[in-house]
C-alpha positions in Angstrom: 111.7 117.5 150.5 109.6 119.9 152.5 108.7 120.2 156.2 105.2 119.0 157.0 104.8 121.8 159.6 106.2 125.0 158.1 106.6 123.8 154.5 110.2 125.1 154.0 112.6 123.2 151.7 114.7 120.6 153.6 117.9 118.7 152.8 117.3 115.0 152.4 119.8 114.2 155.2 118.2 116.2 158.0 116.2 114.6 160.9 114.7 117.8 162.4 113.4 120.9 160.6 116.0 123.8 160.9 113.2 126.4 161.3 110.5 124.9 163.5 112.3 121.8 165.0 109.6 119.3 164.0 111.0 115.8 163.4 111.0 114.6 159.8 108.8 111.5 159.4 110.3 108.3 158.0 107.4 108.2 155.4 108.2 111.7 154.3 111.8 110.6 153.5 110.6 107.5 151.7 108.1 109.6 149.7 110.9 112.1 148.8 113.2 109.4 147.5 110.4 107.6 145.6 109.6 110.9 144.0 113.3 111.5 143.1 113.6 108.0 141.6 110.5 108.5 139.5 111.7 111.9 138.3 115.1 110.4 137.3 113.3 107.6 135.5 111.1 110.1 133.7 114.0 112.1 132.4 115.8 108.9 131.4 112.8 107.9 129.3 112.6 111.4 127.8 116.3 111.2 126.8 115.7 107.7 125.3 112.7 109.0 123.3 114.7 112.0 122.0 117.4 109.6 120.9 114.9 107.4 119.1 113.3 110.4 117.3 116.8 111.5 116.3 117.4 108.1 114.8 114.0 108.1 113.0 114.8 111.5 111.4 117.6 109.8 109.5 115.5 106.8 108.4 114.3 108.4 105.1 117.9 109.2 104.0 119.1 105.7 104.9 116.2 104.1 102.9 117.0 106.3 99.9 120.7 105.4 100.2 119.9 101.7 100.4 117.8 101.9 97.3 120.7 103.6 95.5 123.1 100.8 96.7 120.7 98.1 95.4 120.6 99.8 92.0 124.4 100.0 92.0 124.6 96.3 92.9 122.3 95.4 90.0 124.5 97.4 87.6 127.7 95.9 88.9 126.2 92.4 88.7 125.3 92.9 85.0 128.8 94.4 84.3 130.5 91.4 86.0 128.4 88.9 83.9 129.5 90.7 80.7 133.2 90.8 81.8 133.0 87.1 82.7 131.8 86.3 79.2 134.6 88.4 77.7 137.2 86.5 79.9 135.9 83.2 78.5 136.2 84.6 74.9 139.7 85.9 75.5 140.7 82.6 77.1 139.3 80.6 74.2 141.2 82.8 71.7 144.4 82.3 73.7 143.9 78.5 73.9 143.3 78.3 70.2 146.7 79.9 69.6 148.4 77.2 71.7 146.9 74.4 69.7 149.4 72.7 67.3 148.4 72.8 63.7 150.0 73.3 60.3 149.0 76.9 60.3 150.4 77.5 63.8 153.7 75.9 62.8 154.0 78.1 59.7 153.1 81.2 61.8 155.7 80.2 64.4 158.4 79.9 61.6 157.5 83.4 60.4 157.6 84.7 64.0 153.9 85.8 64.0 152.6 83.4 66.6 154.6 84.8 69.5 153.3 88.3 68.7 149.7 87.1 68.6 150.2 85.1 71.8 151.5 88.1 73.6 148.6 90.3 72.4 146.0 87.7 73.4 147.8 87.3 76.8 147.7 91.0 77.4 144.0 91.3 76.4 143.1 88.3 78.6 145.0 89.7 81.7 143.5 93.2 81.2 140.0 91.7 81.2 140.8 89.6 84.2 142.2 92.5 86.2 139.1 94.6 85.3 136.9 91.7 86.6 138.8 91.4 89.9 138.6 95.2 90.5 134.9 95.2 89.8 134.4 92.2 92.0 136.0 94.0 94.9 133.7 96.9 94.4 130.7 94.6 94.1 131.6 92.9 97.4 132.1 96.3 99.1 128.6 97.3 97.9 127.1 94.1 99.3 128.7 94.8 102.7 127.3 98.4 102.6 123.8 97.0 101.7 124.0 94.6 104.6 125.1 97.3 107.0 122.3 99.7 105.9 119.7 97.0 106.1 120.7 96.2 109.7 120.7 99.9 110.7 117.2 100.4 109.1 116.0 97.3 110.9 117.4 98.6 114.2 115.6 102.0 113.7 112.3 100.2 112.9 112.6 98.3 116.1 113.3 101.5 118.0 110.3 103.1 116.4 108.1 100.3 117.7 109.2 101.2 121.3 107.7 104.7 121.1 104.1 103.9 122.1 105.4 101.9 125.1 107.8 104.7 126.2 105.0 107.3 125.8 102.6 105.2 127.9 105.3 104.8 130.6 106.0 108.5 130.6 102.3 109.3 131.0 102.0 106.9 133.9 105.1 108.3 135.7 104.0 111.9 135.1 100.6 111.1 136.6 102.3 109.6 139.7 104.6 112.6 140.0 101.7 115.1 139.8 99.1 113.1 141.7 96.9 115.3 143.8 97.9 118.4 141.8 95.8 119.9 139.0 94.8 123.0 137.1 91.5 124.0 135.5 93.0 123.6 132.1 94.2 120.1 133.0 90.7 119.1 134.3 89.2 120.3 131.0 91.8 118.5 128.9 91.4 115.2 130.7 87.6 115.3 130.4 87.9 116.0 126.6 90.5 113.1 126.4 88.0 110.8 128.1 85.1 111.8 125.9 87.1 111.3 122.7 88.4 108.0 123.9 84.9 106.8 124.6 83.7 107.9 121.1 86.8 106.2 119.5 86.1 103.0 121.4 82.5 102.9 120.1 83.6 103.4 116.5 86.3 100.7 116.8 83.9 98.3 118.5 81.3 98.5 115.7 83.9 98.3 112.9 84.2 94.4 112.9 80.3 94.2 112.9 80.2 96.3 109.7 82.9 94.3 108.1 81.0 91.0 108.9 77.8 92.4 107.5 79.5 93.5 104.3 80.9 90.0 103.9 77.5 88.4 104.5 76.0 90.7 101.8 78.8 89.8 99.4 78.0 86.1 99.9 74.3 86.8 99.4 75.0 88.7 96.2 77.1 85.8 94.8 74.3 83.3 95.5 71.7 85.6 93.9 74.0 86.0 90.8 74.1 82.2 90.5 70.3 82.0 90.9 69.8 84.5 88.0 72.1 82.4 85.8 70.2 79.1 86.6 66.7 80.6 86.1 67.9 82.2 82.8 69.3 78.9 81.5 66.0 77.1 82.6 63.9 79.6 80.7 65.6 78.6 77.4 64.7 74.9 77.8 61.5 74.0 76.0 60.6 70.5 74.9 59.4 67.1 76.1 59.4 65.6 79.6 63.2 65.0 79.6 63.7 68.7 79.0 61.2 69.5 81.8 63.3 67.4 84.2 66.4 69.3 83.2 64.6 72.6 83.6 63.2 71.6 87.0 66.6 70.5 88.2 68.1 74.0 87.3 65.1 75.7 89.0 65.6 73.6 92.2 69.3 74.6 92.2 68.2 78.3 91.7 65.8 77.9 94.6 68.6 76.6 96.9 70.8 79.5 95.8 68.1 82.0 96.7 67.5 80.2 100.1 71.3 80.5 100.8 71.3 84.1 99.7 68.4 85.0 102.0 70.2 83.3 104.9 73.2 85.6 104.5 71.1 88.7 103.9 69.2 88.0 107.1 72.5 87.5 109.0 73.6 90.9 107.8 70.3 92.5 108.8 70.6 91.0 112.3 74.1 92.7 112.6 73.2 96.1 111.1 69.6 97.5 111.6 69.9 100.1 108.8 69.5 97.6 106.0 66.3 97.2 103.9 64.3 94.0 103.7 64.8 91.9 100.5 61.9 90.0 99.0 62.0 87.6 96.0 59.0 86.2 94.1 60.1 82.7 92.9 57.5 81.5 90.4 57.7 78.0 88.8 55.4 76.2 86.4 52.3 74.6 88.1 52.3 70.8 88.0 48.7 70.5 86.9 49.6 72.1 83.6 52.1 69.4 82.7 49.6 67.8 80.3 49.7 71.0 78.3 53.5 70.7 78.0 53.6 71.1 74.3 50.8 73.7 74.2 51.7 77.2 73.1 49.8 78.8 76.0 51.6 76.6 78.6 55.0 77.6 77.1 54.0 81.2 77.2 52.9 81.1 80.9 56.1 79.2 81.9 58.2 81.8 80.0 56.3 84.7 81.7 56.7 83.1 85.2 60.4 82.6 84.7 60.8 86.1 83.4 59.1 87.5 86.5 61.3 85.3 88.7 64.5 86.5 86.9 63.4 90.2 87.3 62.6 89.6 91.0 66.0 88.0 91.6 67.8 90.7 89.6 66.1 93.4 91.6 67.1 91.7 94.8 70.7 91.3 93.5 70.9 95.0 92.7 69.4 96.0 96.1 71.9 93.8 97.9 74.8 95.3 95.9 73.6 98.8 96.7 73.3 98.0 100.4 76.8 96.5 100.4 78.2 99.6 98.7 76.3 101.9 101.2 77.8 99.9 104.1 81.3 100.1 102.7 80.9 103.9 102.3 79.6 104.2 105.8 82.5 102.1 107.1 85.0 104.4 105.3 83.4 107.4 106.8 83.7 105.8 110.3 87.4 104.9 109.6 88.1 108.5 108.5 86.4 109.8 111.6 88.5 107.4 113.7 91.7 108.7 112.1 90.7 112.3 112.9 89.9 111.3 116.5 93.2 109.5 116.9 95.1 112.7 115.7 93.0 114.8 118.1 93.5 112.4 121.1 97.2 112.3 120.5 97.3 116.1 120.4 95.3 116.4 123.7 97.5 113.7 125.3 100.6 115.8 124.5 98.8 118.9 126.0 98.0 116.9 129.1 101.6 115.8 129.5 102.8 119.4 129.0 100.3 120.7 131.5 101.4 118.0 134.1 105.1 118.8 133.4 104.4 122.4 134.5 103.3 121.0 137.9 106.6 119.2 138.5 
């Protein structure tokens, strides 16, 4: 705390300045203690942030160790399955020896059964002991996996706190250094503001581009269906029944084109850099129905439908190219946003460093 009159350093407990005798104002004391509390809180947050970063530095090793434990668990699980099958086999062999039969009676008389029984018992218990030992190891590995997962989850939660702590540090630092500045700090803060504005503009337009891309994709799908319907209609030649089938397909194609144009117009309304799409939809004239079976009529119909197919295909290709161009533009903007984010984080750290020098 400093004297408001002569600016010398004062102890927080004094009422009058030891040099000039001016009384220390109550608001000066409150301001001093507020400043001290903020400073303590600032250093506490810095300590917490350092602790979190220290924990994060061990995250990669913990994840690698967890992966190793999971592989070991899988290997032990397979081994236990095999040992269990072996136990069942040894148990079966042992039980078979205990069954009373003519051959077992003869073997008992000769003294061979007891030897076999002992051998089977030894083999059975050896396998059983091996299983129990491996089971203990397996359970221990499961506990290790559970522990590592909890620790990794804890570090991930700590990691999520970093932006919040950074924001709080920045806010406190601003309060602590309010009214104090340097030329470098003024320049950095202006640069930070400019980049933030540019980044906001890029992020703001991103959903618009995505929406336009989705509209163009819907338009492209409808145009693809229209090409298919007109192409199948072109192959239909015959009497009035075939004409009805063809007209039905052409009407469906017309609706598909109408839907496609709706989505293309929606995309154009969102993004003004797109080209206009035009489709010439030609269908057989009704007055020529009497010439249905005439070669000239069939040729004219075929020509009209070919022109329609070409027109729709051209529109399809144009829409596809516009969509790809928009995707490319969006990727460029996303890349630019990433560069700006890196730059703004760097400037923010420089601002904090510069403000820290004012403490």
